[in-house]
Structures are given as C-alpha cells and as structure tokens.
C-alpha positions in Angstrom: 121.0 163.8 181.9 124.3 163.1 180.2 126.1 165.7 182.2 125.6 164.0 185.6 128.0 161.1 185.0 130.7 163.5 183.8 130.4 165.6 187.0 130.7 162.5 189.1 133.8 161.5 187.2 135.4 164.9 187.8 134.7 164.7 191.5 136.2 161.2 191.8 139.4 162.3 190.0 139.7 165.4 192.3 139.2 163.2 195.4 141.9 160.8 194.2 144.3 163.6 193.5 143.7 165.1 197.0 144.3 161.7 198.6 147.5 161.2 196.7 148.7 164.7 197.6 147.9 164.1 201.3 149.7 160.8 201.3 152.7 162.4 199.7 152.7 165.1 202.4 152.4 162.5 205.1 155.3 160.6 203.7 157.4 163.8 203.5 156.5 164.7 207.1 157.4 161.2 208.3 160.7 161.4 206.5 161.4 164.8 208.1 160.6 163.4 211.5 162.9 160.4 211.0 165.7 162.6 209.9 165.2 164.9 212.8 165.2 162.0 215.2 168.3 160.6 213.7 170.0 164.0 214.0 168.9 164.3 217.6 170.2 160.9 218.5 173.5 161.6 216.8 173.7 164.9 218.7 173.0 163.3 222.0 175.7 160.6 221.3 178.2 163.3 220.3 177.4 165.4 223.4 177.9 162.4 225.7 181.2 161.7 224.0 182.4 165.3 224.5 181.3 165.3 228.1 183.3 162.1 228.7 186.3 163.8 227.4 185.9 166.8 229.7 185.0 165.1 232.9 188.0 163.9 234.9 188.4 160.2 235.5 188.0 158.9 239.0 191.3 158.3 240.8 191.9 156.0 243.7 192.4 157.6 247.1 196.0 158.5 247.9 197.6 156.7 250.8 197.2 158.1 254.3 199.7 160.6 255.6 201.0 158.0 258.1 201.6 155.5 255.3 203.8 158.1 253.6 206.1 158.6 256.6 209.4 156.9 256.7 210.2 154.5 259.5 212.1 157.1 261.4 209.3 159.6 261.1 206.7 157.0 262.2 208.8 156.2 265.3 209.2 159.8 266.2 205.5 160.3 265.9 204.8 157.2 268.0 207.1 158.2 270.8 206.1 161.9 270.8 202.4 161.0 270.9 203.1 159.1 274.1 205.2 161.9 275.7 203.5 164.3 278.0 206.5 166.1 279.7 208.0 168.9 277.7 211.7 169.7 277.2 211.4 172.7 279.5 209.8 170.8 282.3 212.3 167.9 282.0 215.2 170.3 282.2 213.8 172.0 285.3 213.3 168.6 287.0 216.8 167.4 286.1 218.6 170.4 287.4 216.6 170.3 290.6 218.2 166.9 291.3 221.7 168.3 291.6 222.6 171.1 294.0 223.9 174.1 292.0 223.9 171.9 288.9 223.8 173.0 285.3 222.3 171.2 282.4 224.8 169.8 279.9 222.6 167.4 277.9 219.0 166.4 277.6 217.5 163.8 275.2 214.3 162.0 274.8 215.1 158.3 274.3 213.7 156.0 271.7 214.2 157.6 268.3 217.4 158.2 266.2 219.5 157.2 269.2 222.7 156.7 267.1 222.3 159.8 264.8 224.1 162.3 267.1 227.1 160.0 267.6 227.5 159.3 263.9 226.5 162.7 262.5 229.3 165.0 261.2 228.6 167.7 263.8 231.1 170.6 263.6 231.6 170.3 267.3 233.5 167.0 267.0 232.7 166.5 270.6 232.2 163.1 272.0 229.4 164.2 274.1 226.4 162.6 272.6 223.3 164.8 272.5 221.1 162.3 270.8 218.7 163.0 268.0 215.3 164.3 268.5 211.8 163.4 267.8 209.1 165.9 267.2 205.7 166.5 268.5 205.1 169.1 265.9 204.3 171.7 268.5 205.2 175.3 267.6 206.0 176.4 271.1 208.9 178.9 270.9 210.6 177.2 273.8 210.6 174.0 271.9 208.2 172.5 274.4 207.3 169.0 273.3 208.0 165.4 273.8 210.8 164.1 271.8 212.7 161.0 271.4 216.3 162.1 271.4 219.3 159.9 271.6 220.8 158.4 274.7 222.7 160.6 277.0 226.4 160.3 277.2 226.0 157.6 279.7 225.5 155.3 276.8 222.2 154.1 277.9 221.1 152.0 274.9 217.3 152.3 275.1 216.2 152.1 271.5 212.5 152.6 272.3 210.4 153.5 275.2 210.6 150.9 277.9 207.9 149.5 280.2 207.7 152.9 281.9 207.1 154.7 278.6 209.3 157.3 277.0 212.1 158.7 279.1 214.1 161.9 279.2 217.8 161.4 279.9 219.6 164.4 281.3 223.2 165.1 282.2 223.6 167.7 284.9 227.1 168.9 286.0 228.4 170.3 289.2 230.7 173.3 289.2 233.8 171.1 289.1 232.5 169.2 286.1 231.2 166.1 287.9 228.3 164.8 285.8 225.1 163.3 287.1 222.7 161.3 285.0 219.0 161.9 285.7 216.3 159.8 284.1 212.8 161.2 284.0 209.5 159.5 283.1 208.3 161.5 280.1 204.7 160.7 280.9 204.3 161.7 284.5 207.5 163.7 285.1 208.7 161.6 288.0 212.5 160.9 288.5 213.3 157.3 287.7 217.0 157.5 288.6 219.6 160.0 289.6 223.3 159.0 289.9 226.8 160.2 289.5 228.5 158.9 286.3 231.1 156.4 287.5 233.3 156.5 284.4 234.5 160.1 284.7 238.2 160.9 285.1 239.8 164.3 286.0 240.2 165.2 282.3 236.5 164.6 281.6 235.4 166.7 284.5 237.8 169.6 283.5 236.5 169.5 279.9 232.9 169.7 281.1 233.6 172.5 283.5 235.5 174.5 280.8 232.6 174.2 278.4 230.1 175.3 281.0 232.3 178.3 281.8 232.3 179.4 278.2 228.5 179.0 277.7 226.9 182.3 278.6 223.6 181.4 277.1 221.3 178.7 278.6 220.0 175.7 276.8 216.5 177.1 277.1 217.7 180.2 275.2 219.3 178.1 272.5 216.1 176.1 272.1 214.1 179.3 271.7 216.5 180.5 268.9 216.2 177.1 267.1 212.4 177.0 267.3 212.1 180.6 266.0 214.0 179.4 262.9 211.9 176.3 262.6 208.6 175.8 264.3 208.5 172.5 266.1 209.4 170.5 269.2 212.8 170.5 270.8 213.8 166.9 271.5 217.4 167.2 272.3 219.9 169.8 273.5 223.6 169.2 274.2 226.7 171.4 274.9 229.4 170.7 272.3 232.8 172.1 271.3 232.7 174.1 268.0 236.0 172.9 266.4 238.0 174.9 268.9 235.9 178.1 268.2 234.1 178.2 271.5 231.1 176.0 272.3 227.6 175.5 270.8 224.3 174.2 272.0 223.3 171.5 269.5 219.5 171.6 269.4 217.2 169.0 267.6 213.8 170.3 266.5 211.1 168.0 265.0 208.5 169.7 262.9 204.9 168.8 262.1 206.2 166.8 259.1 208.1 164.6 261.6 211.5 165.6 260.1 214.3 166.5 262.4 216.5 169.6 262.0 219.7 170.0 264.0 220.8 173.6 264.9 224.2 174.4 266.3 223.7 177.7 268.3 226.6 179.7 269.5 226.6 179.4 273.3 227.8 183.0 273.7 225.7 185.1 271.3 222.8 182.8 270.3 223.6 182.9 266.6 223.0 179.8 264.4 226.3 178.5 263.1 225.0 175.3 261.4 221.7 173.8 260.3 221.0 170.4 259.0 217.7 168.6 258.3 217.4 164.8 258.4 214.7 163.9 255.8 214.5 160.3 257.0 
C-alpha cells in the first residue's frame, strides 16, 4: 500500500515535465512564426521599394504638334488647309487667260509674302516670286495649295481675303507684256485678269529675254524640286542667276510645314541652290 502514493507522484512529475516541454515548444514555434512574418514583411517592403525604382515615373503629355509649330508654319498650314486648287491647275488656268502667254510667276498669297523680296536669292532679280506654303502633299508635280508671296504686281494681301486663298500669276506675251491673273484657290475661278500698267519698254524686254532663255517649263522645275524634297509647290518664278542664265525659283513646303526654296537652272533642270526656312 505504500507504493501507490509514490507511483502517483511519479506520474504527476512526468505530466508536469511534458506540459513544460510542450509550452516551451509552443513558445519556440510562435517565435519562429513572428520572425518569419517579420522577414516576410521586410521582404515585401524591400520588393516594393525596388519596383518603385524600376518603374518609370508618369510624365505629362507633350504639347500637340500644332502647338509646337512656329507662327509662320501655323499660317502656312491654315492657308494650305483652305486651298483646294493645286499649283498645276492654277498655272493652266492663268496661261489660258492670255493668248500665247507663258507663265513667269505664280504664288499663293497669304504666307511669307515678304520673304522672296528680302531673301538673298542668287538671282538678284527684282521679280518677286513670293514664298510658299505647304500642304505637305508629296505629288511630284508639287501639286498643292500654297501661300506664296505676292506677285510682282505688289499686291499686298497678307492673308486670304473674303474670297479665301488666292493664286496670283504673272503671264507674259511674246513681247514681254505681263498680265496679272488672280485665281480663287478654292473654286479655281478667275477673279481678275489685267495688263500691268506700270511696265516700260525695258521691263518688257527683260521679261522677253528671260523667257527666251528658259527652255524648261515651270512645271518641269517644280517636278525637279519635289523629287528632291517631297512636299507642295507654293511658288514658282523666273529669275536671273547673277548673269549666268536664268533659274526657276521654286518654293516647296513639306509635311513639317517648313519651306525650302530651290533655284533650278531653266536650261538643264539642275538645282543650283537650296535653302530651307526653319521658321
């Protein structure tokens, strides 16, 4: 009977030891879980930081293409967008107004009107061929609606008038008498056709001499220019080449609305000068 209490005591001690061991194990497991969670949280934070470094920051939208154009380029675009009659069609209409006439100059009014008069063209000729405005068309004939400068008549239209954009042509008779023909660049109708009243004998002789030297047509010169630069022909004029024959001065406006002037030898269709206006 004495052994029973001792056995019970041994069982109680073993139970307490097991409970203690189990508690210690639970504590260890909990510690491991907390450590793992802490590491996982740190890892997540670190990963987010690295991702932020890799991902590009959002940037604000760049300004529109129109906003990036210069004032001259915006004006060319505005006028050319309104123009429906091409250089070729305007030339044909103008020549048809003068019996046996030949085209000397053709410009689309409204843009860069003073450029041709002020530019250091090698021709040095006083015959203004006006600057051009582009439509951005890539037609090899330079077809397009341009803004060119005023014809040698000195017509000061700085922008399309009430009738819209206008082509201004100078067409000469065989003796050099020049006629000014104004053509609506929207519907192709002739607005006005008249003989220039301020010509004298010397002016007529100079015009006739230049035409006699030009064996290539303005249309051929326009084709040469647009083969060099795709775009729209907005002005073509016959000029003296510093005493070395004559050239067709051709303005071409590209899809970037910049204007390039080509001086094309009127005898052999070679380009003798090229200049781009970046404004």
